[in-house]
Structure formats: structure tokens, C-alpha cells
C-alpha positions in Angstrom: 86.0 8.4 97.2 87.5 10.1 94.5 87.4 7.2 92.4 83.6 6.9 93.1 83.1 10.4 91.9 85.0 9.6 88.8 83.0 6.5 88.0 79.7 8.3 88.4 80.9 11.2 86.2 82.1 8.8 83.5 78.9 6.7 83.7 77.0 10.2 83.5 78.9 11.1 80.3 78.5 7.8 78.7 74.5 8.2 79.3 74.3 11.6 77.7 76.7 10.7 74.7 74.0 9.2 72.4 71.7 12.2 72.8 74.4 14.8 71.9 73.9 16.5 68.6 76.4 15.1 66.0 78.3 17.9 64.2 77.0 18.8 60.6 79.6 17.4 57.9 81.4 20.2 56.0 80.0 21.4 52.7 81.6 19.8 49.6 81.8 21.1 46.1 82.5 19.5 42.7 83.0 21.3 39.4 84.1 19.8 36.0 84.5 21.6 32.7 84.7 19.7 29.4 85.8 20.7 26.0 83.6 19.0 23.3 85.4 17.9 20.5 84.5 16.8 16.8 86.8 15.5 14.3 89.7 17.3 16.0 88.1 20.8 16.5 86.7 22.3 19.7 82.9 22.4 19.1 81.6 23.5 22.5 82.2 23.7 26.1 80.0 21.9 28.9 80.5 23.0 32.7 78.8 21.0 35.6 79.0 22.2 39.3 77.6 20.4 42.4 77.5 21.7 45.9 76.5 19.5 49.0 75.7 21.6 51.9 76.4 18.8 54.6 73.0 18.8 56.1 71.2 16.8 53.1 70.8 19.9 50.8 72.1 20.2 47.2 72.5 22.6 44.4 73.5 21.4 40.9 74.1 23.4 37.6 75.1 22.9 34.2 75.8 25.0 31.1 76.3 23.8 27.7 77.7 26.4 24.9 78.6 25.9 21.4 81.9 27.5 20.1 83.9 28.1 17.1 82.7 27.0 13.7 79.9 25.0 15.1 78.6 28.0 16.7 78.9 29.9 13.5 76.8 27.1 11.8 74.0 26.5 14.2 74.0 29.8 16.4 73.0 29.5 20.0 70.2 26.8 19.2 72.2 24.1 21.1 73.0 26.3 24.2 71.3 25.4 27.3 71.5 26.0 31.2 69.8 24.2 34.1 69.8 23.9 37.9 68.2 22.0 40.6 68.4 22.2 44.1 66.6 20.0 46.7 67.0 18.0 49.9 68.2 14.2 49.9 66.5 12.2 52.6 66.8 8.6 53.5 
């Protein structure tokens, strides 16, 4: 009798398993910082960051900024910032 009860419980568990909610994957982040060099001197900085929330959503941002002698010549005309956010679907 105990074997029968164990078998019924195991089958009931297998029947429910496909309908159980899957856990949300953990959030992931990625960041990169690049130094832009021209003829051996640093001309700017480029930063990128991406965050995935694990449920299909994302946020991305980028910043580009001139530095040093290039900034003295062109000012902030080449600087920019951009960001985006959304949901990735199949």
C-alpha cells in the first residue's frame, strides 16, 4: 500500500510540473568604457552600458565625449548621449 501511495504522489507531481511557473532568470548587466585615440593621443571617451532584467526587458545607454586637445578645438559639438529601453519578444 505505501508503494501505491508513493507512485500516485509521483505521478501527480509529474502531471503538475509542466504547469509550474518557471523562475525568472537573474538580471544581467554589461558595461564598457573605451578611450578613443588618434595619432597616439586620447581624443575622447565612449561609454556603453546594457542591462537585461531577466524577463525580456532591457535598458541601454551610451555616452560619447571628446577630451583633451580635440575638445579644445571642436568643443562639445561631437558629444552625445543616447538611451533606449524596451522589451524583447519572440
